C-alpha positions, 0 to 999 in steps of 0.5 A: 500499500502507497504511504504519502510522506506525512504518514511515513513521517508521523510513522516514525514518532510511533513504537509499534511494539508499545501499547501506550498510555492513553493520554500518552496516546492522545498526545501522539495523535497532537503530534502525527496528524498532519493534514490540512483540515481538522482530523476526527480522532477514531477508537478501534476496540477488539473484544473477546466475544463472538458476535454470532451469539446473542448472548455475546452482543455488545452494544450501547450508547453514551454521551462523550462529555465533549462531544465528537466535533461534528455536528449529527443530523437527525431524522425523527419519525413520530406521528403528526401531533408530536412532529412539532415537539421534534423540531423544537428540539432541534431535529433536522426532518421529521415524518412518518409514511411520508419520510419512509416514502421519501426514502424509498423512492428518493434514495434520501439518507442526508441524516446521521441518526434516526430516532423513532417513537415506539408506535411509529417503529411498524412503519419504520421496520419497512425500512429495515434493509437500506436502514440496518446495513448503513446502522441506522435502525433505531434501536431501544437499546441505544435510545433511538426507540423512545417516547421521550423526543425531546431528550433523544435528539438533545442528547444526540446534538450534544455527542451522543455516540452508539457503539456496536460490535461490528463481524469482527469483533471490533467496536469502531467510534469517533472519539472528538477531533485532533484540535480537542487536545489530550485532555478532551480526547482522554474524557472521551477515551474514558467515557466510552470505555468504561460504557464498553466495560459496563456492557460486558456480556455475562457469557463473555468469557476469558480477556474481554478487551483484546486490543485497543487502537486510536488513529486520526483519519490520516495517521497511523494507528496506535496502540493503547494500554486498556487493561487499566480500565479494567 
């Protein structure tokens, strides 16, 4: 794979055999991010579970204390009498069957999070095949199926993120921007990791957190010693 000069220069600062303390890792992130834009900082956590089994699923949501640095667009599915409430809370798009048809017919996906009231899930379920693969299907575990529309919208706008296992048993999440600096990135990291630890399935055996790596959008991966969290 071709690597640019900036990537190679950044990689020289990192010892790939070392799992750094979180603050050290995020200090390296700020030093190795060379892009001309404010790079997103992501966390990739490999867990010692098997996502093929229902009793070993790890999924939830958490509000990062400093947000993600990105304003996320919210779509709310609710009945007409509650649509103004959703708009007042800051939802970007609100609808019911009309929005289902817009997504189906116009391939409309100008949103990052979908929230639905419980009485709308029968309608939203029709979109399972298109929302599911994109990770956009509302879920009670993630707090996106709820009667409390305003609270749900406010939390997303404040920096609430969803974490869930992929097929390779890894959780991928944004935890901020390089411009946040070491302290804010570390606090966001601690909040997410503690949530993942609390979500440990009873059926999980052996070492729960296998590895933890952080990276900026264009930068090299940096291993984190996550065992301090345990």
